[in-house]
C-alpha positions in Angstrom: 0.0 0.0 0.0 1.2 3.6 -0.7 1.9 6.0 2.2 0.7 9.6 1.8 3.0 12.4 3.2 0.2 14.0 5.3 -0.2 14.3 9.0 -3.1 11.9 8.9 -1.1 9.6 6.6 1.8 9.7 9.0 -0.5 8.9 11.9 -1.9 5.9 9.9 1.6 4.7 9.2 2.5 4.8 12.9 -0.7 2.9 13.8 0.1 0.2 11.2 3.6 -0.1 12.5 2.3 -0.7 16.0 -0.3 -3.3 15.2 -0.7 -4.3 11.6 -4.0 -6.0 10.6 -5.3 -9.2 8.8 -7.3 -9.2 5.7 -10.5 -11.3 5.8 -10.1 -15.0 5.1 -12.9 -17.4 5.8 -11.8 -20.2 8.1 -11.8 -23.8 7.1 -13.9 -25.9 9.4 -11.9 -28.8 10.9 -13.5 -31.7 12.8 -11.5 -32.5 15.9 -12.1 -35.1 18.6 -12.6 -33.9 22.1 -9.6 -34.2 24.4 -7.4 -35.2 21.4 -4.3 -33.3 20.3 -4.6 -31.5 16.9 -1.4 -30.4 15.0 -1.2 -27.2 13.0 1.6 -26.1 10.7 2.4 -22.5 9.7 4.9 -22.2 6.8 6.5 -19.0 5.6 5.9 -18.3 1.9 8.8 -16.2 0.5 7.0 -15.6 -2.8 4.2 -13.8 -1.2 6.5 -11.6 0.9 6.7 -8.8 -1.6 8.8 -6.5 0.6 11.0 -9.3 2.1 10.2 -8.3 5.7 9.9 -12.0 6.8 7.2 -11.6 9.5 5.3 -14.7 10.6 2.8 -15.4 13.5 0.6 -18.2 14.8 -2.5 -17.1 16.7 -5.4 -18.9 18.5 -8.4 -16.6 19.0 -12.0 -15.8 18.1 -12.6 -16.6 14.5 -13.8 -13.1 13.7 -11.0 -11.2 15.4 -8.0 -9.8 13.5 -4.7 -11.5 14.2 -2.5 -8.6 15.3 1.2 -8.9 15.2 2.7 -7.5 18.4 5.0 -4.7 17.6 5.6 -3.6 21.1 6.6 -5.5 24.2 3.4 -5.2 26.2 1.3 -6.7 23.4 2.7 -10.2 24.1 0.7 -10.5 27.3 -2.6 -9.5 25.7 -5.6 -11.8 25.1 -4.9 -11.7 21.3 -1.1 -12.3 21.6 0.6 -14.7 19.2 1.6 -18.2 20.4 4.8 -17.9 18.4 6.3 -15.4 15.9 9.1 -14.9 13.5 10.5 -11.4 14.1 11.3 -9.8 10.8 12.3 -6.4 9.5 9.2 -4.6 10.8 9.5 -6.0 14.4 13.2 -5.2 14.5 12.4 -1.5 14.1 10.7 -1.5 17.5 13.2 -0.6 20.2 11.7 -2.7 23.1 11.3 -5.8 20.9 14.8 -5.4 19.4 16.4 -5.0 22.8 14.2 -7.3 25.0 12.8 -10.1 22.9 15.3 -10.2 20.0 18.1 -9.3 22.4 19.6 -7.3 19.6 19.9 -10.3 17.3 19.5 -10.0 13.6 16.2 -10.6 11.9 14.5 -13.0 11.0 14.4 -14.6 14.4 12.0 -17.3 15.8 10.4 -16.6 19.2 8.1 -18.6 21.4 5.7 -16.4 23.5 6.0 -17.9 26.9 3.5 -15.4 28.2 0.7 -16.8 26.0 -2.1 -18.1 28.3 -2.7 -21.3 26.3 1.0 -22.2 26.5 1.1 -21.5 30.2 -1.9 -23.8 30.9 -0.5 -26.6 28.8 -3.3 -26.4 26.2 -0.8 -25.7 23.4 2.6 -27.3 22.8 5.3 -26.1 20.4 6.3 -29.1 18.3 9.0 -27.2 16.4 9.8 -23.7 15.3 12.3 -21.9 13.1 12.2 -18.8 10.8 10.5 -20.8 8.1 8.0 -23.0 9.9 6.1 -23.1 13.2 4.4 -26.3 14.2 2.1 -26.5 17.3 -0.2 -29.0 19.0 -3.5 -28.0 20.5 -5.4 -29.9 23.2 -9.0 -30.0 22.1 -11.0 -29.0 25.2 -14.2 -26.9 25.5 -12.1 -23.8 25.5 -11.0 -24.5 22.0 -14.5 -25.0 20.6 -15.2 -22.6 17.7 -11.7 -21.0 18.1 -9.6 -20.4 15.1 -5.9 -21.2 14.6 -4.3 -18.8 12.0 -1.0 -18.6 10.2 -0.3 -15.0 9.3 2.4 -13.3 7.2 3.1 -9.8 5.9 2.6 -10.0 2.2 2.8 -6.3 1.2 4.5 -3.8 3.4 2.8 -3.6 6.9 -0.2 -5.7 6.0 -0.5 -8.9 8.1 -2.6 -11.4 6.3 -3.8 -14.9 7.2 -2.4 -17.5 4.8 -4.1 -20.4 6.6 -7.1 -20.3 9.1 -8.8 -23.3 10.6 -11.9 -23.3 12.8 -11.9 -26.2 15.3 -15.2 -28.0 15.5 -15.2 -30.3 18.5 -16.8 -33.7 17.9 -17.9 -35.4 21.1 -18.7 -39.2 21.3 -22.4 -39.8 22.2 -23.2 -40.3 25.9 -26.0 -42.4 27.5 -28.0 -41.8 30.6 -30.7 -43.9 32.3 -33.5 -43.7 34.8 -35.0 -46.7 36.7 -38.5 -46.1 38.0 -37.9 -42.4 37.6 -34.6 -42.2 39.5 -31.6 -41.0 37.5 -28.5 -43.2 37.7 -24.9 -42.3 37.7 -21.8 -44.4 36.7 -21.0 -44.8 40.4 -24.6 -45.6 41.5 -24.9 -48.7 43.8 -27.1 -51.6 42.8 -30.8 -50.7 42.6 -32.8 -53.4 44.5 -36.4 -54.6 43.9 -38.7 -57.1 45.5 -39.9 -60.1 43.6 -42.8 -59.4 41.2 -42.2 -55.6 41.4 -42.6 -53.6 38.1 -39.4 -52.0 36.8 -39.3 -49.3 34.2 -35.9 -48.5 32.5 -35.6 -45.4 30.3 -32.3 -45.1 28.2 -31.5 -41.7 26.7 -28.8 -40.9 24.1 -27.1 -37.5 23.8 -24.6 -36.2 21.3 -24.3 -35.6 17.6 -27.1 -36.3 15.2 -27.9 -39.7 13.7 -28.3 -41.4 17.1 -29.7 -44.8 18.1 -30.0 -46.4 21.6 -29.7 -50.0 22.8 -30.3 -51.7 26.1 -28.2 -54.8 27.0 -28.3 -57.1 30.0 -25.2 -59.1 30.9 -23.8 -58.1 27.5 -26.8 -59.4 25.5 -29.1 -57.1 23.7 -32.7 -57.1 25.0 -34.1 -53.9 23.3 -33.1 -51.4 20.7 -34.5 -48.3 19.0 -32.7 -47.1 15.8 -32.9 -43.5 14.7 -34.0 -42.4 18.1 -32.5 -41.0 21.2 -34.8 -42.7 23.8 -35.9 -46.2 24.7 -38.3 -47.5 27.4 -38.1 -51.1 28.7 -40.6 -52.5 31.2 -40.1 -55.6 33.4 -43.7 -56.4 34.4 -42.7 -58.8 37.3 -39.2 -58.7 38.5 -37.8 -62.2 39.1 -34.5 -63.7 40.1 -33.4 -63.7 36.5 -34.1 -60.0 36.2 -31.1 -59.2 38.3 -27.9 -58.4 36.4 -25.6 -55.8 34.8 -27.6 -53.6 32.4 -26.1 -51.2 29.9 -27.7 -48.3 28.0 -25.7 -47.7 24.9 -25.8 -44.7 22.6 -24.5 -44.9 19.0 -24.0 -42.6 16.0 -23.0 -43.4 12.5 -21.2 -40.0 12.0 -18.2 -41.0 9.8 -15.7 -38.9 11.7 -16.5 -40.7 15.0 -16.9 -44.1 13.4 -13.5 -44.0 11.8 -11.9 -43.2 15.1 -13.9 -46.0 17.0 -15.5 -43.3 19.2 -19.1 -43.7 17.8 -20.6 -45.0 21.0 -21.0 -44.2 24.7 -22.7 -46.2 27.5 -23.8 -46.3 31.1 -23.7 -49.5 33.1 -25.8 -50.1 36.1 -26.8 -53.0 38.3 -30.4 -54.1 39.1 -30.8 -56.5 42.0 -33.8 -58.6 43.1 -33.9 -59.6 46.8 -33.4 -63.4 47.1 -32.5 -65.9 49.8 -28.9 -67.3 49.9 -27.8 -70.2 47.7 -24.5 -72.2 47.9 -22.0 -73.0 45.3 -19.3 -75.4 46.5 -16.8 -77.6 44.5 -17.1 -80.5 47.0 -19.1 -81.4 50.0 -17.2 -84.7 50.8 -13.5 -84.8 51.0 -11.0 -87.6 51.9 -8.8 -86.6 54.8 -7.1 -88.3 57.7 -8.2 -87.8 61.3 -6.7 -84.5 62.6 -6.0 -83.1 59.2 -7.0 -79.5 58.4 -8.7 -78.8 55.1 -9.5 -75.6 53.2 -12.8 -75.6 51.3 -14.0 -72.7 49.3 -17.7 -71.8 49.3 -19.5 -69.2 47.2 -22.7 -67.8 48.7 -25.1 -66.0 46.3 -27.7 -63.7 47.8 -29.2 -60.2 47.9 -28.7 -58.5 50.2 -25.4 -60.0 51.3 -25.8 -63.0 53.6 -24.1 -63.8 56.9 -22.3 -67.2 57.1 -21.9 -69.3 60.2 -20.5 -72.8 60.5 -20.6 -75.4 63.4 -18.8 -77.2 65.0 -16.2 -74.5 65.2 -14.5 -73.7 61.9 -12.5 -70.7 60.9 -14.4 -68.7 58.4 -12.2 -66.5 56.2 -13.9 -64.0 53.8 -12.0 -64.4 50.6 -13.5 -61.3 48.9 -15.9 -58.5 49.8 -19.4 -58.7 48.5 -19.5 -58.6 44.7 -22.6 -56.5 43.8 -22.3 -57.4 40.2 -22.6 -61.2 40.8 -24.4 -60.8 44.2 -22.0 -63.1 45.9 -19.4 -63.6 48.6 -16.6 -66.2 48.5 -15.3 -67.8 51.7 -12.4 -70.1 52.6 -13.3 -72.5 55.4 -10.6 -74.1 57.4 -12.0 -77.3 59.0 -10.4 -80.1 61.0 -11.4 -83.8 60.9 -11.8 -84.6 64.6 -14.0 -87.7 64.9 -11.6 -90.7 65.3 -14.5 -93.1 65.9 -16.5 -92.7 62.7 -13.4 -91.5 60.8 -15.5 -88.5 59.6 -16.7 -85.1 60.7 -19.8 -83.3 59.6 -19.9 -79.5 59.5 -23.1 -77.5 58.9 -22.9 -74.0 57.4 -25.8 -71.6 57.5 -26.2 -68.5 55.3 -28.8 -66.0 56.4 -30.1 -62.7 55.0 -33.3 -60.7 55.5 -35.1 -62.8 52.8 -34.3 -66.3 54.0 -31.9 -68.9 55.2 -30.1 -71.9 53.5 -28.0 -74.7 55.0 -25.1 -76.8 53.7 -23.5 -79.9 55.1 -19.8 -80.6 54.5 -18.3 -84.0 55.3 -14.6 -84.6 56.0 -14.4 -88.4 55.7 -11.9 -91.2 55.5 -13.1 -91.9 51.9 -10.7 -94.2 50.2 -7.8 -92.2 48.5 -6.8 -92.5 44.9 -3.8 -94.8 44.6 -0.6 -93.9 42.8 0.8 -96.4 40.3 4.5 -96.9 40.7 5.3 -99.7 38.3 6.7 -99.2 34.9 4.7 -100.1 31.7 7.1 -103.0 30.8 6.6 -106.7 31.3 8.7 -109.7 30.2 5.7 -112.1 30.2 3.2 -112.8 27.5 0.1 -113.0 29.7 0.8 -111.2 33.0 2.0 -107.9 34.4 3.2 -106.9 37.9 1.3 -103.8 39.1 2.7 -101.8 41.9 0.9 -98.9 43.7 0.9 -96.9 46.9 -1.4 -94.8 49.1 -1.6 -93.4 52.7 -0.8 -96.1 55.2 -3.7 -95.1 57.4 -6.3 -95.2 54.6 -9.3 -97.5 55.3 -9.7 -99.7 52.2 -12.2 -102.5 51.8 -11.3 -103.5 48.2 -9.7 -102.3 44.9 -11.1 -102.1 41.4 -8.8 -102.5 38.5 -10.1 -101.8 35.0 -8.4 -103.5 32.0 -9.0 -102.6 28.4 -7.9 -105.4 26.0 -6.7 -104.1 22.6 -6.3 -105.8 19.3 -2.7 -106.6 18.6 -2.9 -105.4 15.0 -4.9 -102.2 14.9 -5.0 -101.4 18.7 -8.8 -101.2 18.7 -10.7 -102.1 21.8 -11.6 -105.8 22.1 -12.9 -106.0 25.6 -13.2 -104.0 28.8 -13.5 -105.5 32.3 -13.4 -104.3 35.9 -12.0 -106.7 38.4 -12.7 -106.4 42.2 -10.2 -107.7 44.6 -9.5 -107.4 48.3 -6.3 -106.1 50.0 -5.5 -109.8 51.0 -6.4 -111.6 47.8 -4.0 -114.3 46.9 -5.6 -116.0 43.8 -7.6 -115.0 40.7 -7.1 -112.6 37.9 -5.1 -110.5 40.3 -3.3 -111.6 43.4 -1.4 -109.4 45.9 2.2 -110.5 46.0 3.7 -108.4 48.8 3.3 -105.1 50.7 5.6 -102.7 52.4 5.4 -99.4 54.3 7.7 -96.5 53.5 7.5 -92.8 54.5 3.9 -93.1 55.6 2.9 -94.9 52.4 1.6 -98.5 52.0 3.1 -100.0 48.9 1.3 -103.0 47.3 2.4 -105.3 44.4 -0.1 -107.4 42.6 0.1 -109.8 39.6 -2.4 -109.4 36.8 -2.8 -112.6 34.8 -4.8 -113.9 31.8 -3.6 -111.0 29.6 -3.5 -111.4 25.8 0.0 -112.1 24.4 1.7 -109.5 22.2 -1.1 -106.9 22.8 -1.6 -103.5 24.5 -3.7 -103.3 27.7 -4.9 -100.1 29.2 -4.9 -100.4 33.0 -6.1 -98.1 35.8 -6.9 -98.6 39.5 -9.0 -97.1 42.3 -9.7 -98.0 45.9 -13.0 -98.2 47.8 -14.4 -98.4 51.3 -17.8 -97.9 53.0 -17.7 -94.1 52.2 -17.2 -94.7 48.5 -14.6 -95.2 45.8 -11.8 -92.9 44.9 -11.1 -91.5 41.4 -9.3 -93.8 39.0 -5.6 -93.4 38.6 -4.3 -92.1 35.3 -4.4 -94.9 32.7 -1.1 -96.7 31.8 -0.6 -98.7 28.6 1.2 -102.1 29.0 2.2 -104.3 26.1 2.8 -108.0 26.7 5.4 -110.1 25.0 4.8 -112.5 22.2 4.2 -116.0 23.6 7.0 -118.5 23.1 7.6 -122.0 24.5 10.5 -120.6 26.5 8.6 -117.9 28.3 5.4 -120.0 28.6 7.2 -122.9 30.3 9.5 -120.7 32.4 9.1 -121.9 36.0 9.0 -118.2 37.0 6.1 -117.5 34.8 3.5 -115.9 37.1 0.7 -117.9 35.3 2.2 -121.1 36.7 2.8 -119.7 40.2 -0.8 -118.4 40.3 -2.2 -121.9 39.5 -0.4 -124.4 41.8 -3.3 -126.9 41.4 -3.0 -126.8 37.6 -1.7 -130.5 37.4 -4.4 -131.9 39.7 -7.0 -129.9 37.8 -5.8 -131.5 34.6 -5.9 -135.0 36.1 -9.4 -134.4 37.3 -10.5 -133.3 33.8 -8.9 -136.4 32.3 -10.7 -138.7 34.8 -14.0 -137.0 33.9 -13.3 -137.6 30.2 -12.5 -141.3 30.8 -15.8 -141.7 32.8 -17.8 -140.1 30.0 -16.3 -142.4 27.4 -16.9 -145.5 29.6 -20.5 -144.5 30.1 -20.9 -144.1 26.3 -19.5 -147.6 25.7 -21.9 -149.2 28.2 -24.9 -147.6 26.5 -23.7 -148.5 23.1 -23.2 -152.2 23.7 -26.2 -152.5 25.9 -24.4 -153.3 29.1 -25.8 -150.4 31.1 -29.0 -152.2 32.3 -26.9 -155.0 33.6 -25.1 -152.8 36.1 
């Protein structure tokens, strides 16, 4: 612009030197996510700097205010002060800027305005800055809504013009709210309780950008929805035990900007409870234990309101967790001691009570037979027998054992037959016979001989023990393969099949005698001599 040599022209020139102004530039609307950081770059354009003064500023202010370059020291603390500037020829002509801010350095010189309110509050960060480019990040809070970030440069002498101007339009994810029977809920609200058969009305409301829909979920499963609407009403006519649970009102929008950033939904969770009497969940109510042993048993009690647990005879009740108002439960660890040496069992009764009702649970610590532990290897040198060795607690009360044998085909290993054999701790003959027993380190070790196995075949074997209180679990299965039958191993005097049948010879003699008798009788009938006898 041309300067006229008049008193009014001189006054105008001084005013322009002090402030400068921006020409009008419509801002570009930019969608930004609330609480996100938005980056803005301001680049010096040498071609548009007709007078080569190299002045550049970045401002954040009202979109309809002029961005004034501060040409005196006090302007840097004003509401419209720049975030960062590049001091050029115009600025260097101001004495206070030249001496204080530029510290008598040559222009152009980059300068960060540490007195800017946004910088002080941490809402703006300088990413980088030099005489040719200023880059900043803006924290998108409510204070930045509808604010403009501008990049300004002097193009013709003294005229400060925006080369880039962006209006921040904050996009907020939708939010959800809920009322239950007219009472507004908050994210921190405790469980809302109802009586059985009471009517419950839930209203979900969605707020936020346009294009909203609302959904109601219970325990993460959809139970009602209303597309293209910001409100939904769900009525439970008669509240039952299954009405209790974790509910969620969920608001959603299909606004592309929010969908692309996975911020298109908001929700409010709340808990509805229905008063009910206690129920027990326990992994076991009968446990094998020796007299005098202490056992820890975990119990879960479900109820609403929370129940009080008492056990007798005396047992130490330890609360494992505080009441879980999402699952309506407490978990307990019970430390109980088996004291009854006569019956070899102790019964404990636990009672859970709340204002709705009471429930009892009996727990039995008993000398139930323990699961044996198989010690023997899976190898045998015989074609039709296997020596099985196992151990268990020496004080265990055992009436009998059960051994299960699965006979498999020698060619394709398919199952041919399955049998379970019962034998006593003192059995000496039969398909299994106890050979010996020993006690070591509090364990009773047994050895028994399994006979009548199939030569050159696999056999799956497992064992359990039983008494009047029941049978234990089976041991893990072992797979034993017998040897092929040969004359040498069959006739070996040490072959367990022979030692298990000491009367084998007499049995054969008896069978032969019976056969001779049958033949003799046949002869008598044939020749007609039988009536004469």
